[in-house]
BAGUVO-914758 format. One record per atom (N, C-alpha, C): residue in one letter; x, y, z. Coordinates in steps of 0.1 Angstrom, whole numbers, plus 5000, padded with zeros to 4 digits. Layout:
REM residues N
AXYZ ...
//
This chain:
REM residues 255
M500849885000 M500050005000 M500950125000 K502050115008 K502850245008 K503550264995 K503850164987 K504450174974 K503450244965 I502150194965 I501150264956 I501050404959 F500950434973 F500950574975 F502050664971 T503250604973 T504450674968 T504350704952 L503950604945 L503850614930 L502750724927 I501650724934 I500750824932 I501150964934 A501950974946 A502451114950 A503451154940 V504451064936 V505351104925 V504651144912 A503651074908 A502951104895 A502351254897 A501751274909 A501051404911 A502051514911 M503151504917 M504251594917 M504751614903 A504951514895 A505351534880 A504451614873 S503051574875 S501951664868 S502051804872 A502151824885 A502251974890 A503452044885 T504551974883 T505852034877 T505452084863 M504952004855 M504652024841 M503752144841 M502852164849 M501952274849 M502352394856 A503552394861 A504052494871 A503852634867 Q503452714877 Q503352864876 Q504752924880 T505352984870 T506853044873 T506653184878 I507753214885 I507953374889 I509353414887 N509653534890 N510953574886 N512053574897 N511853494908 N512753484918 N514053414913 P515253434919 P516353364915 P516153214918 V516953134912 V516852984913 V518152944920 G518052864932 G519252834938 G519952704932 E521052664939 E521752554934 E521052414933 D519952414942 D519052304943 D518052294932 G517952404924 G516952414914 G515652464918 R515452494931 R514252554936 R514352714938 Y513252774940 Y513252924941 Y513852964953 I514653064953 I515153134965 I513953244969 V513553224981 V512453314985 V512853414997 K514053375003 K514453465014 K514853605009 Y514353715015 Y514653845010 Y515353925020 N516354005016 N517154095025 N516654235023 C515754285033 C515154415031 C516154535032 E517154515039 E518254625039 E518954635025 A519154525019 A519954525006 A519054544994 G517554524997 G516654534987 G516854434976 A517154304980 A517454204971 A517354064977 F517153964969 F516953814975 F518253784980 A518353694989 A519453624995 A520153534985 A521353504988 A522053414980 A521553264981 A520953234991 A520253094992 A519253085003 N518452995004 N517552985014 N518252915027 D518952985034 D519652925044 D518952945058 M517752985058 M516952995071 M516552855075 E516352835089 E515752715094 E514352735097 V513652625100 V512152635100 V511652725111 D512352735122 D511752825133 D512552955134 E513153005123 E513753125121 E512753225115 T512553345120 T511853435114 T512553515101 F511953505089 F512553565078 F511553635069 V511953715060 V510953765050 V510953685038 L509753635035 L509553555023 L509053645012 A509553645000 A509153734990 A508953654976 V508153714968 V508153664953 V508253774943 D508853764932 D509053864923 D508153824911 L507053904910 L506053874901 L506253934886 T507453994884 T507854054871 T507553964859 D506854004849 D506553924837 D505553804839 T504853824850 T503753724853 T502353774850 W501353684850 W500053734848 W499553824860 L500053784872 L499653864884 L500154004883 A501254034878 A501754174877 A500754254869 E500254194858 E499354274849 E498054274856 W497554164863 W496254164869 W496154274880 L497254284888 L497154394898 L496954524894 K497254554881 K497054694876 K495554704871 G494754604869 G493454604865 G492454674874 T491254694869 T490154744877 T489554644886 P489454654898 P488954544906 P487554514902 T487154384904 T485854324900 T484854384910 N485154404923 N484254444933 N484454594935 P483354674934 P483354824935 P484054864948 G485054954946 G485755014960 G486854914965 A487054814959 A488054714964 A489554744959 S490454694966 S491854694962 S492354554958 R493354544950 R493854414946 R495054374953 G495254254956 G496454204963 G496754064959 V497854014964 V498253874961 V498253784973 A497853664971 A497853574981 A498653444978 F499053374989 F499853254987 F499553144994 N498853044988 N498252924995 N499452824995 N499852785007 N501052695008 N500952585020 W501752485017 W501652375027 W503052305027 T503352215036 T504652155038 T504652005038 N505751935039 N505651795041 N505451755055 Y505251865064 Y504851825078 Y503551885081 G502751895071 G501351945073 G501052095068 D499852135069 D499452265064 D499952375074 T499952495069 T500152615076 T498852675080 N498852775090 N497652845094 N496852905081 G495552865080 G494752915069 G494753065067 D495053145077 D495053285075 D496353345069 F497253245068 F498753295064 F498653285049 R498153395041 R498053385028 R498353515022 R497853625028 R497953765022 R499453805022 L499853855010 L501153925009 L501054065008 K501954145011 K501954285009 K503154324999 Q502854434992 Q503854494983 Q505154534991 I506354494986 I507654544992 I508054664984 S508154634970 S508454744961 S508254684948 G507654764938 G507554724924 G506754594923 N507254504917 N506654364915 N507054274927 I507654314937 I508054224947 I507054224960 W506454124963 W505554104973 W506054014984 G505654034996 G506153925006 G505553945019 V506153875030 V505553875043 V506753825052 T506753875064 T507653835074 T506953715081 C507653585083 C506953475087 C507953385096 N507253285103 N508053195110 N507253055108 Y507752975101 Y506952845097 Y506652765108 A507652755117 A507452665129 A506252715137 Q506052845137 Q504852895145 Q503652895137 L503752875124 L502552875115 L502052735113 M502752625116 M502352495113 M501252455123 V500152375118 V498952355126 V498652215129 N499452125122 N499151975125 N499851945137 P499151905149 P499751875161 P500751755162 T500451665152 T501251545150 T502451555142 E502351625132 E503551635122 E504351755125 A503851875130 A504651995132 A505951965140 P505851895151 P506951875160 P508151805153 K507851725143 K508851655134 K509651755127 A509151885124 A509951975116 A511152035123 V511052025137 V512152075145 V512951965151 M513051865145 M513951755149 M515251765141 A516251725146 A517751735140 A517651675126 D518251775117 D518451735103 D517151725095 S516051765101 S514751765093 S514751875083 V514251845071 V514251935060 V512651965056 V512352095057 V510952125055 V510752175039 Y509952095033 Y509652125019 Y508352215018 V508352315010 V507252395009 V506652404995 W505352374993 W504652384980 W503752504982 G503452574969 G502452674971 G501852724957 Q500852804959 Q500252854947 Q499953004949 L500353084940 L500053234941 L498853274934 F497853354939 F496753384932 F496353524936 G495353594930 G494953724933 G493653724941 F493553834949 F492353854957 F492054004958 E490854034963 E490454174964 E489854184978 Y490154304983 Y489754344997 Y489254484999 T488454505009 T488054635013 T488254655027 A488154785033 A488354805047 A487354715055 E486054695050 E485154615057 E485254465055 N485754425044 N485854285040 N487154245034 P488054195043 P489454165039 P489554055027 G488453985025 G488453885014 G487253885005 I486954015000 I485654034993 I485653954979 G486853944974 G487153854962 G488253764965 W488153634962 W489053534966 W489353434955 W490553364955 W490953274945 W490653334931 M491253434929 M491053504915 M492153464906 W491953394895 W493053344887 W493153414873 D492053494870 D492153574857 D492453474845 G491653374844 G491653274833 G492753174833 N493753184843 N494853094845 N494352974851 P494952844848 P494652714855 P494552724870 E493552704876 E493352724891 E494152614897 G494852644909 G495552544915 G496952504911 V497452564901 V498652534896 V499752574905 S500752474909 S501852484918 S502852594913 T503352674922 T504352774918 T505652714921 Q506352674910 Q507752614911 Q508552644899 A509952644901 A510752664891 A510752544881 A511052554869 A510952444859 A511852324863 G511152204864 G511952084868 G512152064882 S511652164891 S511852144905 S510752054911 D511052004923 D510051914930 D509151984941 C509552124943 C508652204953 C508952344950 M508452434958 M508752574955 M510052614962 F510152574976 F511452604981 F511652514994 T512752504999 T512952425011 T513852505021 F513652465035 F514452525045 F515852455046 A516752515052 A518152445056 A517752335066 P518552225066 P518352115075 P518452175089 Y517552125098 Y517352185111 Y518452155121 T518952265128 T520052245138 T519552295151 G518552385151 G518052455162 G518952575165 A519852615157 A520752735159 A520252865156 K519052855149 K518452995144 K517053025150 T516752975162 T515452985167 T515153125170 S513953185165 S513453305167 S512353315177 P512253425186 P511053435195 P509853445187 D508553425196 D507353435189 D507053565183 L506353545171 L506153665162 L504653685161 Y504153805163 Y502753835160 Y502653965153 A501653985144 A501554105136 A501354225143 D500754215155 D500554355163 D501554375172 D502754315171 D503954345178 D504854445169 Y504254485158 Y505054545148 Y504454665143 A505254755138 A504754895134 A503754895123 D503754805114 D502754795103 D501454725107 G501354685119 G500054615125 G499854495117 D498454445117 D498154325111 D497954335095 I497654215089 I497554205075 I496154195072 Y495554285066 Y494254295061 Y493254225072 G493454265084 G492454225094 G492854095100 F494054035098 F494253915105 F495553925113 E495353885126 E496453895135 E496853755141 I497753675136 I497953545139 I499453525143 K499853425150 K501053385154 K501953345142 G503153415141 G504053375130 G503953435118 Y503253555118 Y502853625105 Y502853765107 A503653855098 A503453995100 A503854045087 A503754185085 A503954255073 A505554245069 P505854255057 P507254235053 P508154355058 C509354325061 C510354435063 C509954535075 I509354475085 I508754565096 I509754595106 E509454685116 E510254735127 E509454705139 S510054635149 S509354595161 S509054715169 T507854705175 T507454815185 T506954745197 T507454635200 T507054555213 T507254645225 G506254645234 G506354725247 G505354835245 I504954875233 I504054995232 I502554935233 E501854985243 E500454935244 E499454995235 N499655105231 N498655175223 N498755135210 T497655075204 T497755005191 T497755115180 E497155225181 E497255325172 E498755375170 L499355385182 L500755425182 L501555325174 K501255195176 K502055095170 K501955105154 A500655135150 A500455145136 A501155245129 K501655355136 K502255465130 K503655495134 A504155395142 A505455425150 A506655425140 V507755505143 V508855505137 V510055505148 K510955395148 K511855385158 K513155465155 F513755515166 F515155575164 F515855575177 V517155585176 V517955595188 V518555735190 E518455775203 E518955905206 E519755895220 N521055935219 N521855925231 N521855785238 G521855695229 G521855545233 G520455495238 Q519455585237 Q518155535242 Q517155515231 L516255415231 L515355395220 L514055475222 Y513655535210 Y512355625212 Y511555585200 I510355625200 I509455595189 I508655735187 L508655775174 L508055895170 L506655865163 S505655925168 S504355895161 S503456025162 N503156075149 N502356195148 N503056315155 G504356315154 G504956425160 G505356425174 V504856325181 V505056305195 V506156195197 K507056225207 K508156135210 K507856055223 Y508055905221 Y507655805232 Y508855745235 N508855695248 N510055605251 N509755465248 A510555375251 A510255225246 A509155165254 L508655215265 L507555175272 L506255235267 G506355325258 G505155385252 G504655525260 A505555575268 A505255695276 A505655815267 A504955915267 A505356045260 A506456115267 V507456155260 V508556235266 V508756365258 K509356455265 K509656595258 K510956595253 
//
């Protein structure tokens, strides 16, 4: 029975590869897309060297894809804006169902700050991802959606005539990307959208998920302040500037 299942899985993977949706990300030595993004350099990393419980910026380059053109079009729903979503899953189970919406970083590059170990939802499989030498494989599908201030998913699974459900993979690859083998050397603390200056993503605040290239404002209790905060250091002390008012790291206004 196991052999039959394996053959079916291989056949399905081969079929998905033949119908793969391509993007403009660099391709690594393993033949898979490099998705790790360096916000300071404004460029993709040289390799996907992140481990599964390390927080990193995942990005996709939509240049010369149907999504790049679709985003410029008139929304189907009156008053809505268009965005990009990323449906994805791993060899250790699914990720949180709300972990889909990406935000524009610049131009055709869209992404999200994420921590996959914190996003995995399968209680049986997820712990296996953080065992020594485990390698996490990620498959995914990029698609369009529309949102309004009142409805973060007013239009969903929008494919603009493209084959629905096609896997996003480099030509000839077996998945979209993988993490580095697990060593436990790159563990990151818990990540939540509302711990960061850019707030949540289209109304969703879940563990392991935040806007791309964010700056932490942990310790500030006022959510409006968080949404507009800019961090800076003065005389060795951390301050936050919001609406012309200067606050210390605890959120108290200072002169």
